MIDRENRO-214907 format. One record per residue (C-alpha): residue in three letters; x, y, z; residue number from 1. Coordinates in Angstrom, 1 decimal. Example, Ala and Ser with C-alpha at 12.3 -4.5 7.8 and 13.67 -1.06 7.14 Angstrom:
+---------+--------+--------+--------+-----+
| residuo |      X |      Y |      Z | num |
+---------+--------+--------+--------+-----+
|     ALA |   12.3 |   -4.5 |    7.8 |   1 |
|     SER |   13.7 |   -1.1 |    7.1 |   2 |
+---------+--------+--------+--------+-----+
***
This chain:
+---------+--------+--------+--------+-----+
| residuo |      X |      Y |      Z | num |
+---------+--------+--------+--------+-----+
|     MET |   31.5 |  -57.1 |    8.6 |   1 |
|     LYS |   33.7 |  -57.0 |   11.4 |   2 |
|     THR |   32.7 |  -54.7 |   14.5 |   3 |
|     LEU |   33.9 |  -53.6 |   17.7 |   4 |
|     ILE |   31.9 |  -52.6 |   20.3 |   5 |
|     LEU |   34.0 |  -50.3 |   22.9 |   6 |
|     GLY |   33.1 |  -49.5 |   26.2 |   7 |
|     LEU |   34.6 |  -46.6 |   27.7 |   8 |
|     GLY |   35.5 |  -45.2 |   31.3 |   9 |
|     ASN |   36.8 |  -45.0 |   34.6 |  10 |
|     PRO |   35.9 |  -48.2 |   36.9 |  11 |
|     ILE |   36.1 |  -46.5 |   39.8 |  12 |
|     LEU |   34.8 |  -43.0 |   39.3 |  13 |
|     SER |   30.6 |  -43.8 |   40.0 |  14 |
|     ASP |   28.7 |  -42.9 |   36.7 |  15 |
|     ASP |   32.2 |  -42.1 |   34.8 |  16 |
|     GLY |   32.6 |  -46.2 |   34.8 |  17 |
|     VAL |   29.1 |  -46.3 |   32.7 |  18 |
|     GLY |   30.4 |  -47.2 |   29.2 |  19 |
|     LEU |   32.5 |  -50.7 |   31.0 |  20 |
|     ARG |   29.3 |  -51.7 |   32.6 |  21 |
|     VAL |   27.3 |  -51.2 |   29.4 |  22 |
|     ALA |   30.3 |  -53.2 |   27.6 |  23 |
|     ARG |   29.7 |  -55.9 |   30.2 |  24 |
|     ALA |   26.2 |  -56.3 |   29.8 |  25 |
|     LEU |   26.5 |  -56.7 |   26.0 |  26 |
|     GLU |   29.4 |  -59.2 |   26.3 |  27 |
|     ASP |   27.1 |  -61.5 |   28.2 |  28 |
|     ARG |   24.5 |  -61.0 |   25.1 |  29 |
|     LEU |   26.3 |  -61.0 |   22.5 |  30 |
|     ASN |   28.0 |  -64.0 |   20.9 |  31 |
|     GLN |   28.4 |  -63.4 |   17.5 |  32 |
|     PRO |   31.2 |  -63.7 |   14.5 |  33 |
|     GLY |   32.8 |  -60.4 |   13.5 |  34 |
|     ILE |   31.6 |  -58.6 |   17.1 |  35 |
|     THR |   34.3 |  -58.0 |   19.6 |  36 |
|     VAL |   33.7 |  -55.9 |   22.6 |  37 |
|     MET |   35.9 |  -54.2 |   25.0 |  38 |
|     GLU |   36.7 |  -52.2 |   27.7 |  39 |
|     THR |   38.9 |  -49.7 |   28.0 |  40 |
|     SER |   40.2 |  -46.4 |   29.8 |  41 |
|     VAL |   42.3 |  -45.0 |   27.0 |  42 |
|     ALA |   42.0 |  -41.6 |   25.6 |  43 |
|     GLY |   43.0 |  -39.8 |   22.9 |  44 |
|     LEU |   45.6 |  -41.1 |   20.3 |  45 |
|     ASP |   45.2 |  -44.5 |   21.7 |  46 |
|     PHE |   42.1 |  -45.0 |   21.0 |  47 |
|     LEU |   43.6 |  -45.4 |   17.4 |  48 |
|     ASP |   45.2 |  -48.8 |   18.1 |  49 |
|     LEU |   41.9 |  -49.7 |   19.3 |  50 |
|     LEU |   40.1 |  -48.9 |   16.0 |  51 |
|     ALA |   42.4 |  -50.3 |   13.5 |  52 |
|     GLY |   40.9 |  -53.2 |   11.2 |  53 |
|     TYR |   37.2 |  -52.6 |   11.6 |  54 |
|     ASP |   34.8 |  -51.4 |    9.5 |  55 |
|     ARG |   32.6 |  -50.3 |   12.2 |  56 |
|     ALA |   32.9 |  -49.5 |   15.7 |  57 |
|     ILE |   30.2 |  -48.6 |   18.3 |  58 |
|     ILE |   31.6 |  -46.8 |   21.2 |  59 |
|     ILE |   29.8 |  -46.2 |   24.8 |  60 |
|     ASP |   30.7 |  -43.6 |   26.9 |  61 |
|     ALA |   29.4 |  -41.1 |   30.1 |  62 |
|     ILE |   28.4 |  -37.3 |   28.8 |  63 |
|     GLN |   27.6 |  -34.3 |   30.4 |  64 |
|     THR |   25.8 |  -31.8 |   28.6 |  65 |
|     ARG |   24.1 |  -28.6 |   29.4 |  66 |
|     GLY |   20.7 |  -29.0 |   30.6 |  67 |
|     GLY |   21.0 |  -32.9 |   30.0 |  68 |
|     LYS |   18.3 |  -35.2 |   32.0 |  69 |
|     VAL |   20.8 |  -37.8 |   33.9 |  70 |
|     GLY |   20.1 |  -41.6 |   32.2 |  71 |
|     GLN |   19.1 |  -39.9 |   28.6 |  72 |
|     VAL |   20.8 |  -42.2 |   26.2 |  73 |
|     TYR |   22.0 |  -40.1 |   23.0 |  74 |
|     ARG |   23.5 |  -42.0 |   19.6 |  75 |
|     LEU |   25.3 |  -39.6 |   17.9 |  76 |
|     GLU |   27.3 |  -40.4 |   14.6 |  77 |
|     SER |   31.3 |  -39.2 |   14.7 |  78 |
|     THR |   30.6 |  -36.5 |   12.4 |  79 |
|     ALA |   28.7 |  -34.9 |   15.2 |  80 |
|     LEU |   32.0 |  -34.4 |   17.3 |  81 |
|     ASN |   33.6 |  -32.2 |   14.2 |  82 |
|     ALA |   33.0 |  -29.2 |   15.7 |  83 |
|     THR |   34.7 |  -30.0 |   19.0 |  84 |
|     CYS |   37.9 |  -30.9 |   17.5 |  85 |
|     HIS |   40.9 |  -29.5 |   19.6 |  86 |
|     ALA |   44.4 |  -30.5 |   20.6 |  87 |
|     ILE |   46.0 |  -28.1 |   22.9 |  88 |
|     THR |   49.1 |  -30.7 |   23.9 |  89 |
|     SER |   49.6 |  -33.5 |   22.3 |  90 |
|     HIS |   48.6 |  -35.1 |   25.5 |  91 |
|     ASP |   45.1 |  -33.4 |   25.5 |  92 |
|     VAL |   43.8 |  -34.8 |   22.0 |  93 |
|     ASP |   40.4 |  -35.4 |   22.3 |  94 |
|     PHE |   38.6 |  -38.3 |   20.1 |  95 |
|     ALA |   37.2 |  -36.3 |   17.2 |  96 |
|     THR |   41.2 |  -34.6 |   17.1 |  97 |
|     ALA |   42.4 |  -38.6 |   17.0 |  98 |
|     LEU |   39.7 |  -39.4 |   14.3 |  99 |
|     GLU |   40.9 |  -37.1 |   12.2 | 100 |
|     LEU |   44.7 |  -37.8 |   12.9 | 101 |
|     GLY |   44.1 |  -41.4 |   11.6 | 102 |
|     ASN |   42.4 |  -40.9 |    8.8 | 103 |
|     ARG |   44.7 |  -38.1 |    7.9 | 104 |
|     LEU |   47.7 |  -40.9 |    8.3 | 105 |
|     GLY |   45.8 |  -43.3 |    6.2 | 106 |
|     LEU |   45.1 |  -45.9 |    9.0 | 107 |
|     ALA |   42.1 |  -48.5 |    8.4 | 108 |
|     LEU |   39.7 |  -47.0 |   10.9 | 109 |
|     PRO |   36.0 |  -48.0 |   10.6 | 110 |
|     GLN |   33.9 |  -46.4 |    8.0 | 111 |
|     GLN |   30.9 |  -46.3 |   10.3 | 112 |
|     ILE |   31.5 |  -44.9 |   13.8 | 113 |
|     ILE |   28.2 |  -44.3 |   16.3 | 114 |
|     ILE |   28.5 |  -43.3 |   19.9 | 115 |
|     PHE |   26.3 |  -44.1 |   22.3 | 116 |
|     ALA |   26.9 |  -41.8 |   25.3 | 117 |
|     ILE |   24.4 |  -41.9 |   28.8 | 118 |
|     GLU |   23.8 |  -38.5 |   30.3 | 119 |
|     VAL |   25.6 |  -39.2 |   34.0 | 120 |
|     ASP |   25.5 |  -36.9 |   37.1 | 121 |
|     ASN |   28.9 |  -38.3 |   39.1 | 122 |
|     VAL |   32.0 |  -38.7 |   37.6 | 123 |
|     SER |   34.5 |  -37.9 |   40.4 | 124 |
|     SER |   33.7 |  -39.3 |   43.8 | 125 |
|     PHE |   35.5 |  -42.9 |   44.2 | 126 |
|     SER |   32.8 |  -45.4 |   43.6 | 127 |
|     GLU |   32.7 |  -48.6 |   41.5 | 128 |
|     GLU |   28.8 |  -48.0 |   41.6 | 129 |
|     CYS |   27.0 |  -45.6 |   39.3 | 130 |
|     THR |   23.9 |  -43.4 |   40.5 | 131 |
|     PRO |   20.5 |  -44.9 |   40.3 | 132 |
|     GLU |   19.7 |  -43.2 |   37.3 | 133 |
|     VAL |   22.5 |  -43.9 |   35.2 | 134 |
|     GLU |   22.4 |  -47.7 |   36.3 | 135 |
|     GLY |   18.9 |  -47.5 |   35.1 | 136 |
|     ALA |   19.7 |  -46.6 |   31.6 | 137 |
|     ILE |   22.4 |  -49.5 |   31.0 | 138 |
|     PRO |   19.3 |  -51.7 |   30.1 | 139 |
|     THR |   18.1 |  -48.8 |   27.6 | 140 |
|     CYS |   21.7 |  -49.0 |   26.2 | 141 |
|     VAL |   22.3 |  -51.9 |   26.0 | 142 |
|     ALA |   18.4 |  -52.4 |   24.4 | 143 |
|     MET |   19.2 |  -49.5 |   21.5 | 144 |
|     ILE |   22.9 |  -51.2 |   20.5 | 145 |
|     ILE |   21.1 |  -54.5 |   20.2 | 146 |
|     GLN |   19.1 |  -52.9 |   18.0 | 147 |
|     GLU |   21.7 |  -51.0 |   15.9 | 148 |
|     LEU |   23.2 |  -54.3 |   15.3 | 149 |
|     ASN |   20.3 |  -55.6 |   14.0 | 150 |
|     GLY |   19.9 |  -52.7 |   11.7 | 151 |
|     ASP |   17.3 |  -50.9 |   13.2 | 152 |
|     ASN |   18.2 |  -47.7 |   14.5 | 153 |
|     THR |   15.0 |  -45.8 |   14.0 | 154 |
+---------+--------+--------+--------+-----+
***
């Protein structure tokens, strides 16, 4: 199974770069055929080019939820995003909308998309470092993704 592990974020906006940091940690630990680890700061429709041609995608990103505990790691199926689909303009396309468009266009997108999201605190201050709680969640997220790759997603 051809798998893409894709860390998302902005490396200079504190906790927003956590997806990139998890991807780097995984790249150091994974050396398996069929697994590609990438980091990106793209959003919207640009995701489609990165996902095309893979059977499975594991996406890592920051998340802020109402009442969430900073440092909490969530495992989400891409179908959980369906309620968030919206597109105000072609420049404001969220991930779920981009996936829907890619599927309607018949692109060879992954059949399985899993999202690992880390609850973050600070995504607006210029810093290349994550806050301590988010930094502490990185090894947990790495371990969860390795379990996912090994077929143990309980």
